[in-house]
VOKETI-160236 format. One record per residue: x, y, z of N, C-alpha, C, O in turn; residue in three letters. Coordinates in steps of 0.2 Angstrom, whole numbers, padded with zeros to 4 digits, always signed. Each point is the difference from the previous one (the first is absolute). Example, Ala and Ser with C-alpha at 12.3 -4.5 7.8 and 13.67 -1.06 7.14 Angstrom:
2
+0066-0028+0039-0004+0006+0000+0004+0006+0000+0005-0001+0003ALA/-0007+0006-0007+0004+0006+0001-0004+0005+0003+0003+0006+0001SER/
// end
This chain:
99
-0954+0326-0061+0006+0002-0004+0000-0003-0007+0001+0004-0005MET/-0003-0010+0005+0000-0003-0007-0005+0003-0004+0001+0000-0006LYS/-0007+0001+0008-0005+0003-0004+0002+0007-0002-0001+0002-0006LYS/+0005+0002+0010+0002+0007-0002+0005-0001-0006+0000+0003-0005LEU/+0005-0008+0006+0005-0001-0006-0004-0002-0006+0002+0002-0005TYR/-0006-0007+0005-0004-0002-0006-0004+0006-0003+0000+0001-0006ILE/-0003+0003+0010-0003+0006-0003+0005+0005-0003-0002+0003-0005SER/+0007-0002+0008+0005+0004-0003+0003-0002-0007+0000+0003-0005ILE/+0001-0010+0005+0003-0003-0006-0006+0000-0006+0002+0002-0005VAL/-0008-0003+0007-0006+0001-0004+0000+0007-0003-0001+0000-0006PHE/+0001+0005+0010+0000+0007-0002+0006+0002-0005-0001+0003-0005LEU/+0006-0006+0007+0006+0001-0005-0001-0003-0007+0002+0003-0005MET/-0004-0009+0005-0002-0003-0006-0005+0004-0004+0001+0000-0006ILE/-0006+0002+0009-0005+0004-0003+0003+0006-0003-0002+0003-0005LEU/+0006+0000+0009+0003+0007-0002+0004-0001-0006+0001+0005-0004SER/+0002-0010+0003+0005-0001-0006-0003-0003-0006+0003-0001-0005PHE/-0009-0001+0005-0004-0003-0006-0001+0005-0005-0001+0006+0002THR/+0002-0007-0008-0001+0004-0006+0005+0006+0000-0002+0006-0002SER/+0008-0007+0005+0005+0005+0000+0004+0000-0006+0004+0004-0002CYS/-0005-0010-0002+0004-0001-0006-0004-0001-0006-0005-0004+0000VAL/+0006+0008-0005-0004-0001-0006+0004-0004-0005+0006+0002-0002ASP/-0008-0007-0001+0004-0004-0005-0004+0000-0007-0006-0002+0000ILE/+0009+0004-0005-0002-0001-0007+0003-0005-0004+0007+0000+0001GLU/-0010-0004-0005+0003-0004-0004-0002+0001-0007-0006+0001-0002GLU/+0011+0000-0003-0002+0001-0007+0003-0006-0004+0006-0002+0001HIS/-0010-0001-0005+0002-0006-0004+0000+0002-0007-0005+0003-0003TYR/+0010-0004-0001+0000+0002-0007+0002-0007-0004+0006-0002-0001ASP/-0011-0001-0001+0000-0007-0004+0002+0002-0007-0003+0004-0003PHE/+0008-0008+0000+0002+0001-0007-0003-0006-0004-0001-0006+0003LYS/+0001+0006-0009-0002-0005-0005+0004-0006+0001-0002-0006-0002LEU/+0009+0006+0003+0004-0005+0001-0001-0004+0006+0004-0005+0001ASP/-0008+0007+0003-0002-0004+0007+0004+0003+0006-0001-0002+0005GLY/+0006+0007-0007+0003+0003+0006-0004+0005+0003-0005+0002-0002SER/+0008+0000+0008-0004+0005+0004+0004+0005+0004+0005-0003+0003CYS/-0006+0009-0003+0003+0005+0004-0004+0001+0006-0006+0002-0001ASN/+0009-0002+0007-0004+0001+0006+0004+0006+0004+0006-0001+0001VAL/-0010+0005+0001+0002+0006+0004-0004+0001+0006-0006+0000+0000VAL/+0009-0001+0006-0003+0001+0006+0002+0007+0003+0006+0002+0000TYR/-0011+0002+0003+0001+0006+0003-0002+0000+0007-0006-0002+0001GLY/+0010+0004+0004-0001+0000+0007+0000+0007+0002+0005+0003+0000PHE/-0011-0001+0002+0000+0007+0003-0001+0000+0007-0005-0002+0003ASP/+0010+0004+0001+0000-0001+0007-0001+0007+0003+0002+0001+0006MET/-0005+0004-0009-0001+0006+0002-0004+0001+0006+0001+0003+0005GLY/-0007-0007-0004-0004+0000+0006+0004-0003+0006-0001+0002+0005ARG/+0005-0007-0006+0004-0003+0005+0005+0005+0003+0000+0000+0006ALA/+0003+0003-0011+0005+0006+0003-0004+0005+0004+0003+0002+0005ILE/-0009+0000-0007-0004+0005+0003-0001-0002+0007+0000+0004+0005SER/-0002-0011-0004-0001-0002+0007+0006+0000+0004+0000+0002+0006VAL/+0006-0004-0009+0006+0000+0004+0003+0007+0001+0003+0001+0005PHE/-0005+0004-0009+0002+0007+0001-0002+0002+0007+0003+0004+0003LYS/-0009-0006-0001-0003+0002+0006+0004-0002+0006+0000+0002+0006ASN/+0004-0008-0007+0004-0003+0006+0007+0003+0000+0004-0002+0005LEU/-0002+0006-0010+0007+0002-0001+0001+0007+0003-0004+0004+0000MET/+0011-0003+0002+0001+0007+0002+0001+0004-0005+0001-0002-0006THR/-0001+0009+0007+0001+0005-0005+0007-0001-0004+0000+0002-0006ASP/+0005-0003+0010+0006+0000-0003+0001-0006-0005+0004+0001-0005SER/-0007-0007+0006+0000-0005-0004-0004+0002-0007+0002-0002-0005VAL/-0008+0005+0006-0004+0002-0006+0004+0005-0004-0002+0000-0006LYS/+0006+0004+0009+0003+0005-0004+0007-0002-0003+0003+0004-0004GLN/-0001-0010+0005+0007-0002-0002-0001-0002-0008-0005-0001-0003SER/+0011+0002+0000+0000-0001-0008-0002-0007-0001-0003-0002-0005ALA/+0005-0003+0009-0001-0007-0002-0007-0002+0001-0003-0004-0004GLN/-0001+0007+0008-0007-0001+0001-0004+0002-0006-0005-0003-0002PHE/+0007+0009+0000-0003+0003-0006+0002-0002-0007-0003+0002-0005ASN/+0007-0007+0005+0003-0003-0006-0006-0005-0004-0003-0004+0004LEU/+0002+0005-0010-0005-0004-0004+0004-0004-0005+0004+0002-0003VAL/-0006-0009+0003+0004-0004-0004-0005-0004-0004-0006-0002+0002LYS/+0007+0000-0008-0003-0005-0004+0005-0006-0001+0006+0001-0001ASP/-0009-0007+0002+0005-0005+0000-0003-0005-0005-0006-0002-0001THR/+0011-0001-0003-0001-0005-0005+0004-0006+0002+0006+0001+0002THR/-0009-0007-0002+0003-0006+0001-0001-0005-0005-0006-0001-0002MET/+0011-0003+0000-0001-0006-0004-0002-0006+0004+0001+0000+0006SER/-0005-0005-0009-0001-0006+0004+0006-0004+0002+0000-0003+0005PHE/+0005+0004-0009+0007-0004+0001+0003+0003+0006+0003-0004+0004LEU/-0004+0011-0002+0003+0002+0006-0004-0002+0006+0003+0000+0006ALA/-0009-0002-0007-0004-0002+0006+0000-0008+0001-0002-0003+0005ALA/+0005-0001-0010+0001-0007+0001+0005-0002+0004+0006+0003-0001VAL/-0007-0007+0006+0006-0002+0005+0005-0004-0004-0002-0004-0005PRO/+0008+0004+0007+0005-0004-0004-0001-0007+0000+0001-0003-0005ASP/-0004+0000+0010-0002-0007+0000-0004-0002-0006+0000-0005-0003SER/-0005+0009+0002-0005-0001-0006+0003+0002-0007-0001-0003-0005LEU/+0005+0008+0005+0004+0003-0006+0004-0006-0003+0000-0001-0006GLU/+0003-0003+0010+0004-0006-0002-0004-0005-0004+0003-0004-0004ARG/-0009+0004+0006-0005-0005-0003-0003+0002-0007-0003-0004-0003LYS/+0004+0010+0002-0003+0003-0007+0004-0002-0006+0006+0000+0001LEU/-0010-0001-0006+0004-0001-0007+0002+0006-0002-0001+0006+0002THR/+0006-0006-0008+0002+0006-0003-0005+0005-0002+0000+0006+0000LYS/-0005-0010-0003-0006+0004-0003-0004+0004+0005-0002+0006+0000GLU/+0001-0010+0006-0003+0003+0006+0004+0006+0003-0003+0005+0002GLU/+0009-0006-0002+0004+0006+0003+0000+0006-0005+0000+0005+0003LEU/+0001-0006-0009-0001+0005-0005-0006+0004+0000+0000+0006+0000ALA/-0006-0010+0001-0006+0003+0001-0001+0004+0006-0003+0006+0000MET/+0006-0008+0006-0001+0003+0006+0005+0006+0000-0002+0005+0003ALA/+0007-0005-0007+0005+0005+0000-0003+0006-0004+0001+0006+0001ASP/-0005-0007-0006-0003+0005-0004-0007+0003+0003-0003+0004-0003LYS/+0001-0007+0009-0006+0002+0003-0001+0008+0001-0006+0002+0001SER/+0011+0001+0000+0000+0007+0002+0001+0005-0006+0000+0006+0001ASN/+0001-0009-0007+0001+0004-0006-0007+0000-0004-0003-0005-0001ARG/+0002+0011-0002-0006+0000-0004+0000-0004-0007-0004+0000-0004PRO/
// end
């Protein structure tokens, strides 16, 4: 039974590899600053999961909703770390999602 379990887990891991495409774009400026844009394309992962879902779920409005998400570094920083940042570091993190 243990060998069957390990085989199933291994096949699941193989089936989910390369399901997410990540693109990184860096824009270095003369003043030493840099704009970083990460793009996560989960289209292949969704196509794998679509095969496991019922037709009613696939046809729902929420399932077919497409979103672009922008997040600043400050929003991702835990409160415990945010309290340790200087005013300059907080200002820099707050501007991270603005062009």
